[in-house]
VOFI-977854 format. One record per residue: residue in one letter; x, y negated, z of N, C-alpha, C, O in turn. Coordinates in Angstrom, 1 decimal. Each point is the difference from the previous one (the first is absolute). Layout:
% VOFI-977854
FIFI code     nu     nv     nw    cau    cav    caw     cu     cv     cw     ou     ov     ow
FIFI    A      X      Y      Z      X      Y      Z      X      Y      Z      X      Y      Z
...
***
This chain:
% VOFI-977854
FIFI code     nu     nv     nw    cau    cav    caw     cu     cv     cw     ou     ov     ow
FIFI    M   -6.7  -20.7  215.9    0.1   -0.2   -1.2   -0.4   -1.2   -0.8    0.6   -0.4   -1.0
FIFI    T   -1.8   -0.3    1.6   -0.2   -1.4   -0.1    1.4   -0.9   -0.2    0.4   -0.5   -1.0
FIFI    R    0.0    0.5    2.1    1.2   -0.7    0.2    0.7   -0.4   -0.8    0.3   -1.1   -0.4
FIFI    L    0.3    2.7    0.1    1.0    0.3   -0.9   -0.4   -0.6   -1.8    0.7   -0.6   -0.9
FIFI    R   -1.7    1.1    0.8   -1.0   -0.5   -1.3    0.4   -1.8   -0.4    0.4   -0.5   -1.0
FIFI    S   -0.7    0.1    2.2   -0.2   -1.5   -0.2    1.3   -0.5   -0.2    0.4   -0.6   -1.0
FIFI    A    0.5    1.1    2.1    1.8   -0.2   -0.5    0.5    0.3   -1.1    0.8   -0.7   -0.5
FIFI    L   -1.1    1.8   -0.1    0.8    0.4   -1.2   -0.7   -1.1   -1.0    0.9   -0.7   -0.6
FIFI    V   -2.5    0.3    0.3   -0.3   -0.8   -1.0    1.0   -1.2    0.2    0.8   -0.3   -0.8
FIFI    T   -0.9   -0.5    2.2    0.3   -1.1    0.3    1.5   -0.3   -0.5    0.4   -1.1   -0.3
FIFI    V    0.5    2.6    0.1    1.2   -0.1   -0.2    0.1    0.1   -1.6    0.9   -0.4   -0.7
FIFI    A   -1.7    1.0    0.6   -0.1   -0.2   -1.8   -0.2   -1.0   -0.4    0.7   -0.6   -0.8
FIFI    A   -1.8    0.3    1.4   -0.7   -1.6   -0.9    1.3   -0.8   -0.1    0.3   -0.5   -1.1
FIFI    V    0.6    0.3    2.3    0.8   -1.2    0.1    1.3    0.3   -1.2    0.4   -0.8   -0.8
FIFI    A    0.0    2.5    0.9    0.4   -0.1   -0.8    0.0   -0.1   -1.3    1.1   -0.4   -0.6
FIFI    L   -2.1    0.6   -0.1   -1.1   -0.2   -1.2    0.5   -1.8    0.0    0.9   -0.3   -0.8
FIFI    L   -1.2   -0.4    1.5   -0.1   -1.6    0.0    1.8   -0.4   -0.3    0.5   -0.6   -0.8
FIFI    A   -0.2    1.2    1.7    1.7   -0.7    0.0    0.1    0.9   -1.2   -0.3   -0.8   -0.8
FIFI    G    0.6    1.9    0.1    0.3    0.3   -0.9   -0.7   -1.1   -1.6    0.6   -0.4   -1.1
FIFI    T   -1.4    0.5    1.4   -0.7   -1.2   -0.9    0.6   -1.4    0.1    0.2   -0.6   -1.1
FIFI    A    0.3    0.0    2.4    0.2   -1.2   -0.3    1.6    0.4   -0.5    0.3   -0.7   -1.0
FIFI    A    0.3    1.3    1.3    1.4    0.0   -0.6    0.0    0.5   -1.2    1.1   -0.3   -0.6
FIFI    M   -1.9    0.9    0.0   -0.1   -0.1   -1.8   -0.2   -1.6   -0.7    0.6   -0.6   -0.9
FIFI    G   -1.8    0.3    1.8   -0.3   -1.5   -0.7    1.3   -0.9    0.5    0.3   -0.7   -0.9
FIFI    T    0.3    0.6    1.8    1.4   -0.7    0.3    0.9    0.3   -1.1    0.7   -0.9   -0.6
FIFI    A   -0.5    2.6    0.2    1.1    0.1   -0.8   -0.2   -0.3   -1.6    0.9   -0.3   -0.7
FIFI    S   -2.5    0.3    0.2   -0.3   -0.7   -0.7    0.0   -1.2   -0.6   -0.3   -0.4   -1.1
FIFI    A    0.6   -0.2    2.0   -0.4   -1.7    0.0    1.5   -1.1   -0.6    0.1   -1.1   -0.6
FIFI    E    0.9    2.4    1.1    1.3   -0.2    0.1    0.4    0.0   -1.2   -0.1    1.1   -0.5
FIFI    P    0.9   -2.4   -0.5    0.7    0.1   -0.9    0.8    1.0   -0.4    0.9    0.5    0.7
FIFI    V   -1.1    0.1   -2.1    1.0    1.3   -0.2    0.7   -0.8   -1.3   -0.4   -0.7   -0.9
FIFI    A    1.6    1.3    1.5    1.2   -0.5   -0.8    0.1    0.7   -1.3   -0.3    1.1    0.3
FIFI    T    0.6   -1.2   -1.5    0.1    1.0   -1.3    1.0   -0.8   -0.8    0.2   -1.2    0.1
FIFI    A    0.2    1.8   -0.8    0.9   -0.4   -1.3   -1.0   -0.4   -1.3   -1.0    0.6   -0.3
FIFI    P    1.3   -1.6   -0.2   -0.8   -0.5   -1.2    0.2    1.2   -1.3    1.0    0.5   -0.6
FIFI    V   -2.5   -0.2    0.4   -0.1    0.9   -1.2    0.7   -0.6   -1.0    0.0   -1.2    0.1
FIFI    E    0.6    1.9   -1.1    0.4   -0.2   -1.2   -0.8    1.0   -1.0    0.0    1.2    0.2
FIFI    A   -0.7   -1.9   -1.2   -0.7    0.7   -1.0    1.2    0.4   -1.0    0.9   -0.7   -0.5
FIFI    M   -1.3    2.1    0.3    1.2    0.7   -1.0   -0.8   -0.6   -1.3   -1.1   -0.3   -0.2
FIFI    E    2.4    0.5   -0.8   -1.2   -0.3   -1.4    0.4    1.4   -0.6    1.1    0.7    0.1
FIFI    P   -2.2   -0.5   -0.8    0.2    1.8   -0.6    1.0    0.2   -1.0    0.5   -1.0   -0.6
FIFI    G    0.0    2.1    0.2    0.7    0.2   -0.3    1.4    0.4   -0.2    0.1    0.8    0.9
FIFI    C    0.7   -0.8   -1.3    1.7    0.2    0.1    0.7   -0.9   -0.1    0.9   -0.2    0.8
FIFI    A   -1.3   -0.7   -2.0    0.4   -1.3   -0.3   -0.2   -1.4    0.6   -1.1   -0.3    0.1
FIFI    K    2.1   -0.6    0.3    0.0   -0.8    0.8    1.0   -1.2   -0.7    1.1    0.3   -0.3
FIFI    L   -1.5   -1.8    0.3    0.6   -0.9   -0.6    0.9    0.1    0.9    0.0    0.6    1.1
FIFI    G    1.2   -1.3   -1.7    0.8   -0.5    1.1    0.4   -1.0   -0.6   -0.7   -0.5   -0.8
FIFI    A    2.3   -0.1    1.0    0.7   -1.5   -0.4   -0.5   -0.3   -1.6   -0.2    0.9   -0.9
FIFI    Y    0.1   -2.0    0.8    0.1   -0.2   -1.4    0.5   -1.6   -0.5    0.6   -0.8    0.7
FIFI    G   -0.8    0.6   -2.0    0.8   -1.2    0.0   -0.3   -0.3   -1.7   -0.6    0.8   -0.6
FIFI    P    1.1   -2.0    0.1   -0.3    0.0   -1.4    0.3    0.7   -1.0    1.2   -0.1   -0.2
FIFI    G   -1.7    0.9   -0.5    0.2    1.0   -0.8    0.2    1.6    0.8    0.7    0.9   -0.5
FIFI    W   -1.2   -0.8    1.4    0.4    1.4    0.3   -0.9    0.2    1.7   -0.3   -0.9    0.7
FIFI    A    0.2    2.1   -0.6   -0.6    0.5    1.4    0.2    1.4    0.2    0.0    0.9   -0.8
FIFI    D    0.3   -0.8    1.9    0.1    1.3    0.8   -1.0    0.9    0.6   -0.7   -0.4    0.9
FIFI    I    0.4    1.9   -1.5   -0.7    0.2    0.5    0.1    1.6    0.7    0.0    1.1   -0.6
FIFI    H    0.0   -1.1    2.4    0.3    1.1    0.5   -1.0    1.3    0.1   -1.2   -0.1   -0.2
FIFI    N    1.6    0.9    0.3   -0.1    1.3   -0.1   -0.3    0.7    1.2    0.9    0.8    0.3
FIFI    V   -2.1   -0.8    0.6    0.1    0.4    1.4   -0.1    1.5    0.1    0.6    0.5    1.0
FIFI    C   -1.2    0.3   -1.9    0.1    1.1    0.1    0.9    1.0    0.0    1.1   -0.6   -0.4
FIFI    G   -0.8    2.0    0.5    0.6    1.1   -0.7    0.3    0.6   -1.0    0.7    1.0   -0.1
FIFI    H   -1.2   -1.8   -1.1   -0.1    0.5   -1.3    0.1   -0.8   -0.9    0.0   -1.1    0.4
FIFI    T    0.2    1.3   -1.7    0.0   -1.1   -0.7   -1.3   -0.7   -0.7   -0.8    0.7   -0.6
FIFI    I    0.8   -1.9    0.8   -1.0   -0.6   -1.1   -0.2   -0.7   -1.5    1.0    0.1   -0.8
FIFI    S   -2.0   -0.7    0.5    0.3   -0.9   -1.1   -1.1   -1.3    0.7   -1.2    0.0    0.3
FIFI    A    2.2   -0.9   -0.3   -1.2   -1.6    0.5    0.5   -1.1   -1.0    0.7    0.2   -1.0
FIFI    S   -1.3   -1.3    1.6    0.3   -1.1   -0.8   -0.4   -0.9    0.8    0.0    0.4    1.2
FIFI    V   -0.3   -1.5   -1.3   -1.0   -1.7    0.6   -0.8   -0.3   -0.5   -0.1    0.3   -1.2
FIFI    E   -1.0   -0.9    1.9   -1.1   -1.2   -0.4    0.8   -1.1   -0.3    0.7   -0.6    0.8
FIFI    V   -0.9    0.1   -2.6    0.5   -1.7    0.2   -1.0   -0.4   -0.8   -0.2    0.6   -1.0
FIFI    D   -0.7   -1.8    1.2   -0.4   -0.9   -1.3   -0.2    0.4   -1.2    1.2    0.0   -0.3
FIFI    G   -1.8    0.5   -0.7    0.3    0.0   -0.7    0.4    2.0   -0.6   -0.6    0.9    0.6
FIFI    W    1.4   -0.7   -1.4    0.0    1.6   -0.4    1.2    0.2    1.1    0.9   -0.8    0.0
FIFI    D   -1.0    2.1    0.9    0.6    0.6    0.6    1.3    0.6   -0.6   -0.1    0.3   -1.2
FIFI    P    1.4    0.0    2.0    1.1    0.7   -0.7    0.3    1.5   -0.3   -0.2    0.8    0.9
FIFI    S    0.5   -0.6   -1.4   -0.5    1.6   -0.1    0.8    0.3    1.4    0.6   -0.7    0.9
FIFI    C   -0.7    2.1   -0.9   -0.4    0.8    1.1    1.9    0.4    0.0    0.7    0.1   -1.1
FIFI    I   -0.2    0.1    2.0    1.6    0.6    0.4    0.0    1.3    0.5   -1.2    0.2    0.1
FIFI    Q    1.7    0.8    0.4    0.2    0.5    0.9    0.8    0.1    1.0    1.2   -0.3   -0.2
FIFI    I   -1.6    0.7    1.3    1.0   -0.4    1.2   -0.1    1.3    1.2   -0.9    0.3    0.7
FIFI    G    2.2    0.3   -0.7    0.2    0.6    0.9   -0.4    0.3    1.5   -0.2   -1.0    0.6
FIFI    P    0.1    2.3    0.1   -0.4    0.0    1.4    0.8   -0.6    0.6    1.3    0.2   -0.1
FIFI    H   -2.0   -1.5    0.9    0.3   -1.1    0.8    1.5   -0.9   -0.4    0.9   -0.4    0.6
FIFI    G   -1.5    0.4   -1.8    0.8   -1.1   -1.1   -0.4   -1.2   -0.1   -1.2   -0.1    0.2
FIFI    T    1.9   -0.8   -0.6   -0.8   -1.5   -0.4    0.8   -0.1   -1.9    1.1    0.4   -0.4
FIFI    G   -1.9   -1.0   -0.2    0.1    0.1   -1.6   -0.4   -1.5   -0.1   -0.9   -0.6    0.6
FIFI    R    1.7    0.0   -1.4   -0.5   -1.5   -0.9   -0.4    0.0   -1.0    0.5    0.4   -1.1
FIFI    I   -1.5   -0.9    1.3   -0.8   -0.3   -1.7    0.1   -1.3   -0.4    0.1   -0.8    1.0
FIFI    G    0.0    0.2   -2.3    0.2   -1.4   -0.7   -1.7   -0.4    0.2   -1.1    0.7    0.1
FIFI    L    1.3   -2.1    0.0   -1.3   -0.7   -0.1    0.2   -1.2   -1.0    1.2   -0.5    0.0
FIFI    E   -2.2   -0.1   -0.8    0.1   -0.9   -1.0    0.3   -1.1    0.5   -0.6   -0.1    1.1
FIFI    A    1.2   -1.0   -1.4    0.0   -1.2    0.6   -1.3   -0.4    0.6   -0.9    0.2   -0.7
FIFI    G    0.6   -0.8    1.9   -0.8   -0.4    0.7   -0.8    0.8    0.8   -0.7   -0.6    0.9
FIFI    D    0.8    2.2   -1.1   -0.8    0.7    0.5    0.2   -0.1    1.3    1.1   -0.5    0.3
FIFI    D   -2.0    1.0    0.9    0.6    0.0    1.2   -1.2    1.2    0.2   -1.2   -0.1   -0.3
FIFI    P    1.6    1.3    1.0   -0.4    1.4    0.3   -1.0   -0.2    1.5    0.2   -0.5    1.1
FIFI    Y   -1.2    1.1   -1.6   -1.0   -0.3    1.5    0.2    1.4    0.8   -0.1    0.1    1.2
FIFI    Y    0.3    0.9   -1.8    0.3    1.1    0.8    0.2    1.6   -1.3   -0.3    0.1   -1.2
FIFI    A    1.0    0.8    2.1    0.3    1.2   -0.7   -1.2    0.7   -0.2   -1.0   -0.1    0.6
FIFI    Y    1.6    1.2   -1.7   -1.4    1.2   -0.2    1.0    0.9   -0.6    1.0   -0.3   -0.5
FIFI    E   -1.9    1.7    0.9    0.2    0.8   -0.8   -0.2    0.6   -1.3   -1.2    0.5   -0.1
FIFI    C    1.8   -0.3   -0.9   -0.7    0.1   -1.5   -0.6    1.3   -0.4   -0.5    0.1   -1.1
***
């Protein structure tokens, strides 16, 4: 029985060391992951814009009121339907930073 016990202990020790070595090798390899994009909170997302206008996309399934942040006074809020796009008027020289829900 002593030889059997010694053999089992030896096999268990070899298996434990082999498993630890395999885990160390696996964790040392680089893992390819997709880049994480930060999601903006809310449903309003700034779309294209140009002199005097900006598009706001509603990415949600319900109607929202939204506007854009600019230097000075922000434009009045507009309603945008579910998954729709609304165009908002800007004053000359205004560049929108982001869209937000009102």
